[in-house]
C-alpha positions as CSV (number, residue, x, y, z in Angstrom):
1,M,1.5,96.1,174.9
2,L,4.3,98.6,174.1
3,H,3.4,98.5,170.4
4,D,-0.3,99.3,171.3
5,F,0.8,102.6,172.9
6,V,2.8,103.5,169.9
7,I,-0.1,102.7,167.5
8,Q,-2.3,104.9,169.7
9,F,0.1,107.7,169.5
10,F,0.2,107.6,165.7
11,E,-3.6,107.3,165.6
12,R,-3.9,110.5,167.7
13,I,-1.5,112.5,165.5
14,E,-2.9,111.3,162.2
15,H,-5.1,114.4,161.7
16,E,-3.1,116.8,163.8
17,T,-1.2,119.8,162.3
18,G,-0.7,122.1,165.3
19,P,2.2,122.2,167.8
20,F,3.3,119.1,169.5
21,D,1.4,118.3,172.7
22,N,1.9,115.7,175.4
23,V,-1.8,114.8,175.3
24,F,-0.8,112.7,172.2
25,F,0.6,110.2,174.6
26,D,-1.5,107.7,176.6
27,P,-0.9,108.4,180.3
28,D,0.6,105.0,180.8
29,F,2.8,105.4,177.8
30,Y,3.9,108.9,179.0
31,D,5.3,107.4,182.2
32,I,7.7,105.5,179.9
33,V,8.3,108.4,177.5
34,R,9.4,110.8,180.2
35,R,12.0,108.3,181.4
36,H,13.5,108.2,177.8
37,P,13.6,111.8,176.6
38,K,16.3,111.2,174.0
39,I,15.4,107.9,172.5
40,V,11.5,108.1,172.8
41,K,10.2,111.6,173.3
42,Q,12.5,113.7,171.1
43,P,12.4,111.3,168.1
44,L,8.5,111.3,168.3
45,I,8.5,115.1,168.4
46,D,10.8,115.2,165.3
47,I,8.7,112.6,163.5
48,Y,5.5,114.6,164.3
49,N,7.0,117.9,163.1
50,I,7.7,116.3,159.7
51,L,4.4,114.5,159.5
52,R,2.2,117.5,160.3
53,R,3.7,119.3,157.2
54,L,2.7,116.5,154.9
55,N,-0.7,116.2,153.2
56,Q,-3.4,114.3,154.9
57,V,-3.3,111.3,152.5
58,T,0.4,110.8,153.1
59,R,0.0,111.2,156.9
60,T,-2.8,108.6,156.9
61,T,-0.8,106.2,154.7
62,I,2.2,106.3,157.1
63,C,0.0,105.9,160.2
64,N,-1.8,102.9,158.6
65,Q,1.5,101.4,157.6
66,I,2.6,101.4,161.2
67,K,-0.8,100.0,162.4
68,N,-1.0,97.3,159.8
69,S,2.6,96.2,160.2
70,N,1.6,95.1,163.7
71,N,-1.3,92.9,162.4
72,I,0.9,89.8,162.3
73,E,-2.0,87.5,161.6
74,L,-3.1,89.5,158.6
75,I,0.5,89.6,157.3
76,C,0.9,85.8,157.6
77,S,-2.4,85.3,155.7
78,G,-1.1,87.3,152.8
79,G,-3.6,90.1,153.4
80,Y,-1.0,92.8,153.9
81,S,2.6,93.4,152.9
82,P,4.5,95.4,155.6
83,V,6.7,98.3,154.6
84,L,10.4,97.3,154.4
85,L,12.8,99.8,155.9
86,D,16.4,98.7,155.6
87,S,19.6,100.4,156.8
88,N,19.7,102.5,153.6
89,V,16.6,104.6,154.2
90,K,16.9,108.3,154.8
91,G,14.9,111.2,156.1
92,L,11.6,110.4,157.8
93,K,12.0,106.7,157.1
94,K,15.3,106.7,158.9
95,L,13.8,108.6,161.9
96,L,11.0,106.0,162.1
97,R,13.4,103.1,161.7
98,D,15.8,104.3,164.4
99,F,12.9,105.0,166.8
100,F,11.4,101.5,166.5
101,L,14.7,99.8,166.8
102,N,15.6,101.8,169.9
103,L,12.2,100.8,171.4
104,Y,13.3,97.2,171.3
105,D,17.0,97.6,172.1
106,Q,16.7,100.1,174.9
107,V,13.1,100.4,176.1
108,L,11.3,97.1,176.0
109,D,13.6,95.5,178.5
110,G,14.6,98.7,180.3
111,N,13.9,99.8,183.9
112,A,11.0,102.1,183.0
113,F,9.0,99.4,181.1
114,R,9.9,96.8,183.8
115,E,8.7,99.0,186.6
116,K,5.6,100.1,184.9
117,F,4.3,96.8,183.7
118,N,6.2,94.4,185.9
119,T,7.5,92.3,183.1
120,T,10.6,91.7,181.0
121,L,11.5,89.5,178.0
122,L,12.9,86.9,180.4
123,E,9.6,86.9,182.3
124,H,7.7,86.6,179.0
125,F,9.9,83.6,178.3
126,N,9.3,82.1,181.7
127,K,5.5,82.5,181.3
128,F,5.6,80.7,178.0
129,R,7.6,77.9,179.6
130,R,5.2,77.6,182.5
131,I,2.2,77.4,180.2
132,N,4.0,75.0,177.8
133,K,6.2,73.1,180.2
134,N,5.7,69.9,178.3
135,T,7.1,71.4,175.1
136,T,10.8,70.3,175.0
137,L,11.4,70.6,171.2
138,C,11.8,73.8,169.3
139,P,8.3,74.7,168.1
140,T,9.8,76.2,164.9
141,C,11.9,73.2,163.6
142,G,11.0,70.3,165.8
143,I,14.5,69.1,166.2
144,G,16.2,71.6,168.5
145,E,15.8,71.4,172.2
146,L,14.3,74.2,174.4
147,K,15.5,75.4,177.7
148,M,13.3,75.2,180.8
149,E,12.2,78.1,183.0
150,E,14.8,76.9,185.6
151,S,17.7,77.2,183.1
152,K,20.2,79.9,183.7
153,T,19.9,81.2,180.2
154,R,16.8,81.4,177.9
155,D,16.3,80.4,174.4
156,Q,16.3,82.8,171.4
157,Y,13.5,85.2,170.7
158,D,13.3,85.5,166.9
159,H,11.7,88.5,165.2
160,F,9.6,86.5,162.8
161,L,9.6,89.6,160.6
162,P,13.2,90.7,161.1
163,K,13.4,94.0,162.9
164,S,16.3,95.2,160.7
165,L,13.9,95.1,157.8
166,Y,10.4,95.5,159.3
167,P,11.1,97.7,162.4
168,F,7.4,98.8,162.8
169,S,6.7,95.4,164.4
170,S,9.9,95.2,166.5
171,V,8.2,95.4,169.9
172,N,5.1,93.4,169.0
173,F,5.2,90.2,171.1
174,E,3.3,88.5,168.3
175,N,6.3,89.0,166.2
176,L,8.6,87.5,168.8
177,I,8.6,83.7,168.6
178,L,10.5,81.3,170.7
179,C,13.0,79.1,168.8
180,C,16.2,77.2,169.3
181,K,19.6,78.9,168.7
182,E,20.1,77.2,165.3
183,C,16.7,78.4,163.9
184,N,17.7,82.0,164.8
185,S,21.3,81.7,163.7
186,F,22.7,83.6,160.8
187,D,23.4,80.3,159.1
188,V,19.7,79.5,159.1
189,K,17.2,82.4,159.4
190,G,19.2,85.3,160.6
191,D,17.9,88.5,159.0
192,K,16.4,86.8,155.9
193,D,13.5,88.7,154.4
194,T,10.8,86.3,155.5
195,I,8.2,88.1,153.3
196,A,10.4,88.0,150.1
197,I,11.4,84.4,150.3
198,S,7.9,83.2,151.3
199,T,5.0,82.1,149.1
200,G,3.1,85.1,150.5
201,H,1.4,82.8,153.1
202,L,3.1,82.0,156.4
203,F,2.2,80.0,159.5
204,Y,0.8,82.5,162.0
205,P,2.9,81.7,165.1
206,F,0.0,82.1,167.5
207,D,-2.7,80.2,165.6
208,L,-4.6,78.3,168.2
209,K,-6.3,76.2,165.6
210,H,-3.1,75.1,164.0
211,Q,-3.0,71.4,163.2
212,K,0.3,69.6,163.5
213,I,2.1,68.8,160.3
214,S,3.6,65.4,159.6
215,V,6.7,64.4,157.7
216,S,7.8,61.3,155.8
217,F,11.3,60.2,154.7
218,D,12.0,57.9,151.7
219,I,15.4,56.9,150.4
220,I,16.3,58.0,146.9
221,T,19.8,56.6,146.9
222,D,20.9,53.9,149.4
223,N,24.5,53.7,150.5
224,A,26.4,51.4,152.8
225,K,27.5,54.5,154.7
226,P,24.3,55.9,156.3
227,E,25.6,59.4,156.3
228,Q,25.7,59.3,152.5
229,I,22.1,58.2,151.9
230,V,20.1,60.6,149.8
231,W,16.7,61.3,151.3
232,D,13.4,62.5,149.8
233,I,11.4,64.4,152.4
234,N,7.7,65.1,152.2
235,Y,5.4,67.2,154.4
236,F,1.7,66.9,155.0
237,S,-0.7,69.4,156.5
238,P,-4.1,68.2,157.8
239,D,-5.6,71.6,156.9
240,G,-4.0,71.9,153.5
241,K,-1.5,74.7,154.3
242,V,0.8,73.8,151.4
243,D,2.0,77.4,150.8
244,E,2.7,77.9,154.5
245,I,4.7,74.7,154.6
246,Q,6.8,75.9,151.6
247,S,7.4,79.2,153.3
248,W,8.5,77.5,156.5
249,R,10.9,75.3,154.5
250,N,12.4,78.3,152.7
251,I,12.8,80.5,155.8
252,Y,14.3,77.9,158.1
253,D,16.3,75.7,155.6
254,I,14.2,72.8,156.8
255,D,15.0,70.3,154.0
256,I,18.7,70.4,154.4
257,R,18.5,70.5,158.2
258,Y,16.2,67.5,158.3
259,S,18.4,65.6,155.9
260,D,21.6,66.4,157.8
261,F,19.8,65.5,161.1
262,A,18.8,62.1,159.7
263,K,22.2,61.4,158.1
264,G,23.9,62.0,161.5
265,R,21.6,59.8,163.5
266,V,20.0,57.1,161.4
267,E,22.7,54.6,162.2
268,K,22.2,54.9,165.9
269,W,18.5,54.9,165.5
270,Y,18.6,51.7,163.5
271,R,21.1,50.1,165.9
272,F,18.6,50.8,168.7
273,Y,15.9,49.1,166.7
274,W,18.1,46.2,165.7
275,E,19.4,45.6,169.2
276,Y,15.8,45.9,170.6
277,I,14.3,43.2,168.4
278,N,17.3,40.9,169.0
279,D,17.6,41.4,172.7
280,S,17.6,38.1,174.5
281,D,15.0,39.4,177.0
282,M,12.6,39.8,174.2
283,A,13.1,36.3,172.8
284,H,9.8,35.0,174.2
285,M,8.0,37.3,171.8
286,P,7.6,36.6,168.0
287,E,9.9,38.7,165.9
288,E,7.1,40.6,164.3
289,D,5.7,41.5,167.7
290,R,9.1,42.8,168.8
291,K,9.2,45.1,165.8
292,I,5.8,46.4,166.4
293,A,6.6,47.0,170.1
294,C,9.7,49.0,169.2
295,L,7.9,51.2,166.7
296,K,5.1,51.8,169.1
297,A,7.7,53.0,171.7
298,L,8.9,55.5,169.1
299,E,5.3,56.6,168.4
300,L,5.0,57.4,172.1
301,D,8.2,59.4,171.9
302,E,6.6,61.5,169.2
303,K,3.3,61.9,171.1
304,L,5.2,63.2,174.1
305,N,7.1,65.6,171.9
306,L,10.4,64.0,172.7
307,S,11.1,63.4,169.1
308,F,9.6,64.6,165.8
309,I,11.4,63.0,162.9
310,R,13.1,59.9,164.6
311,K,10.2,57.5,163.7
312,P,9.6,58.9,160.2
313,V,13.3,58.5,159.4
314,L,13.4,55.0,160.8
315,D,10.3,54.0,158.9
316,G,11.9,55.3,155.6
317,F,15.1,53.5,156.4
318,L,13.4,50.2,157.1
319,R,11.4,50.5,153.8
320,G,14.2,51.7,151.6
321,S,17.7,50.6,152.8
322,V,19.4,47.3,152.0
323,L,23.0,48.4,151.9
324,A,23.2,50.5,155.1
325,R,21.1,48.0,157.1
326,A,23.3,45.1,156.1
327,Q,26.5,47.1,157.0
328,I,25.1,48.1,160.4
329,E,24.0,44.6,161.2
330,A,27.4,43.2,160.1
331,N,29.1,45.7,162.4
332,A,27.1,44.4,165.3
333,Y,28.8,41.1,165.1
334,V,32.4,42.5,164.8
């Protein structure tokens, strides 16, 4: 929405060389511009006065960079590499960077935008939660929990392309993805250059044809202490998106997070399984049927998006652990 107005502005000035004119603004955009004379209008005037003195090829190149940096789907497919503008840029690049960062920090959730379009980032979040009310796990990692619309605070909006490096797409809602606090933390993604550490192909966050990936866990080194088991984790994509999976693993530290998540919970998960199949209320069922029933219950958990890696971890633990299983079972009789 807001990014569309900005793109329209740069499209209108691409071939202009005369004095600045308010007709460059879309009427709806101008209602916002006039409310922010210092952080929107004056910077755009300054940018225009530099651009109009440049040759046509350079002006067109810059305007296309702004436009293409907002084609998130094209970027994710590897069809375009957005321009990186970090905090060290100077001159026109600094003017552009500061302008786009201010759009996000001071305009997108400001009164002028709210009054004009009757929406805010919080309302955007609430709309997502209403449409996806059955989504309780973080859609980015599958292990963090999401807040509900009724929660007092909302989850994190992550700039998939970090705005500190790729400011041209800072106010594009397709570059704002919902994720848990850990995914967006400095310890995990933070301001990582998602383009530089990717394979060149990334999952497009709003791909309506995306097919859910699956994961499997196998034990490399067993240990009587479950938290010291060494895991081998493999990922599978029904539509063969191997490069996208690797980029996702790199950006969000998926391997180490999944391994740590499994190490911290596998003992409880196995105790649940062990106590379930040995429950006196289940004694009328053959042991094999009890095992199947328990694993089926965990499958249902996964189908309802209550858990993503619990069953794969337990499957791998049942296949590959002797030492830890024996220790957990022995502790059950202490």
